[in-house]
N, C-alpha and C positions, 0 to 999 in steps of 0.2 A: 544812531550817531551819524551825523551828516559828514560827508567827505570834505576835507579842507581843500582850499585852492591849490595847495602843494601836493595833494595826494596823487597816486598813480593814475587814477581815472582822469583827473584834470590834465595831467601830463600827456596822456594819450589824446585827449581832445585838442590840446595845444599842438601836438604833432600833426594831427589831421588838418587843423587850421593852417599850419605852415605849409603842408604839402599841397593844399588846395588854394592857398592864397586868399582865404576867407576868414571871417570872424563869425563863429556860430552865435546866434542869438542867445542871450543869457537865459531866457525862459526855457529854451530847449535844453541847455546844459543843466539847468536846475532839475529837470526831470531825469535826464540821462545819467547824471552822476550817481544819484542814489539807486536808480532802477537798473540802469545799464541794459535795457531792452529785455526781450523775451517773447514768448508765444502767448497770444491771446486767443488763438484758434477761432477767430471770428466772433468772439463773445461781446465785442463792442462795435457800435456803428455810429456813423456820422451822417446826418441828413442835411443837405443843402439845396438851395434853389439854383437852377441853371438859368442862364439868360433865356427868356421866353416863358418862364414860369414853371418849367418841368423840374421835378425834384430828382436829386441824385442821392442814392443811399450807398454808403461806402462802409463795408465791414473791414475791420482791422484784423489781419492774421498775425503779423509779427511786427514788433517794434525793433528797429535796427539797434545794434549794440556794438561797442568797441571791446571785443574780447579776443582771446588768442585764436579761437576758431573763427574762420572767415564767413561762416554761414550767416547770411542776413546782416552783414556789416556794411556801414556806409562806405568804407574803404573798398570793399569788393564791388559794391553797387557802382561806385565811381568808375572802377575799371571796366565794368560791363557796359554802362550807359554813357560814359563820357570820354574815355581815353581813345579808343580806336575809331569808333563811329559814334558821333554825338547824337544820342537819342533823347537825352534829357539835357536842356540847356545848362551851361556852366554857371548860370546865375542861381541855380537850384541844386540841392542835394537830395538824394533818396534817403528817407528816414523810416518808412514803414512800407509794408506790402499789403495789398488788398487781393481778393480772390482773382483768379484767372490771369495773373501776370501784370496786373495794374499796380500802381504805386502811389504813395503819398510823398510829396516832396516839400522841402522847406527852402524858402528864398534866403540866400546868404549875401546877395549883392544888389546894389542899386535900388530901384523902386520895388523890387521883389523881396528885399530883405524883411525877414520875420513873417512873411506871408506863407500860408500853407495851401498847396495845390494838389488836386487829383490828376494823375497822369493815366490816360487811357491808351494802352499800348496798341490796341486794335485800330486806332485812328491816327497812327503816326504819319507825319508828312513824308513824301518821297525825299530822301536825303539830297538828291541833286537839285531839288527845287526849294529847299528850305534854308533859311539864313541862320538857323541856330538860336533864334530868339523865342521866348515864351509867347509873345504877342502874335507871332506868325505861325506857330505850330498847329493850332487848331485842335489839339488833343489835351489841353489843360483846362481845368475848371478851378477857379479860386474858391477854396473852402472857407478860409478864415483869414482875417487881417493879421493875427498873431497866433503863435503856438498855444498860448494860454487860452485864447478864444476857441481854438480848435479842440483842445482837451476839455474845455468847459461844456462843449456841445455833444460830447460822446455819451451814448446811452447804451444800455444792454440790448442785445439782439433778442428777438422773440424766442429763439430756441435755447437760450441760455438758462441756466439754473436760476433760482431766485437771487435777488440782489446780494444777499449775504454771501453766496458762492462767488459772485463776481468780485466782491470785496476781498475774499480769500485769495482768488486768483491774482488780483492786483497786488496783494501783499507778497505772493510768490515771486512775481517778477521784480518787485521792489523790496527785497528782504531787509535792507538797512532801515528804511522807513518809507511808507507809502507816500507818494507825492500828494499834497493836499488837493490839487485840482482833480486827480483821479479819484480820491476818496469822497469827493463831493458831487459825484455823478447824480443826475436827476433820478428820482425813484418813480418814474412814470411808466405807464404801460408801453413796452417797446413796440416798434413798428418793424415790418419785414424788410430785409435787405434785398 
C-alpha cells in the first residue's frame, strides 16, 4: 500500500522542505516515502567514470531516513554539514552514506537540482578559501543526472549474498512495497568496490 500525499511521511518531507527552503525531487520522494531509508551494509554499489577516465566505485551503507531517531537522517546531516560550518553546499542535501565518512548528496536547487553527487570528505577545500559552491569545492563527483538514473545503476557488491538475498534486504528496508527501480537491479556479475 503506497503512502498518500497526506500521510505522515509526506508531512515530514514537507517540514524538511520548509526548513531547508527547498523542494525535494519527486523521484527521491517516491523512493523515500515507501522505504524510509535503512541499512544496506555496503550490499549495493554504484560505478561511475570520473573526469580523466578513472572509475569511482561507491558502496552504499545507509539510505537516509526521516524517522524519530536522528541516526542517519537528512535533518541531522544538515546540522552536521551545513549549519555551523558549511562542508556540503546548501544546493545539495546528504541522502546516503558511503564507507569511510563519504556521502551521496542530492541537488535540490538551481542547476544541481535532481543530480546525484559523491562527496569525498578527505578532499574538502579549506573553509577560508572556499566560496561554498559545488563547482569550486573539488571534492564532488557527479554520479547521475537524476535520482532514478542513480538507482538504476546500482548493482550488488561482490561480497553480497546471491541476488535473491539482495532482493530480500531491499524489501526489509522497503516493507510497504519495494521501489520498482530497486527491484529491477541488473543481475550481472558484481565488481569490487
